[in-house]
C-alpha positions, 0 to 999 in steps of 0.5 A: 255582964258580958262585953260588945267583944266577947257578944260578937265572938259567941255569934261568930261561934254559933253561926260556924256551929250550926251554919256551916255555909254561913260560917265560911262566909262569915271569916272574911268579915267583921263582926261588930255589936252596934249599940243604939239609943233610939230614945231619951230613956236609958234603954239601948238596942243591939244590933249586929253589924257585918262588914263585908268585902264587895267580893262576896257580897252577893253570897253574903246577902243570900244567906242574910235569914240565916245571919238575922235567925241567929242574931234574933235567937241571942237576943239582938234586935236586927243584923246590918250589912255594910260594903266595907269597900264602900265604906273605906273608899267613901270620900265623905267618910269620917271613919279615918279621922273618928277611929283609925283602928277600925278604919284600918280593919275595914281596910284589910277587909276590903282588901283581903279579897282582891 
């Protein structure tokens, strides 16, 4: 079975090959496959999380139909967009304590465009 990291990389490759404008924007983002168990069964839904820097947010969200179309063609349920700057600066966020490496990646994304 393909890992979530490999699936995320395949998504990035598809966007880069078929949607060059969206691909250039995606280079500034962190893409992660999110797994959700919404009910008590063992069936999971997979979402695509795109963590973006605030500086490119408007341009990225203009391309959201492209991102959703590519994700749907890969069998992902939905694409969710997260502003990395807001997540890193949120005083109530527990990301830093729960997953320090992920928090560092978000900090890098948030500070990249500054």
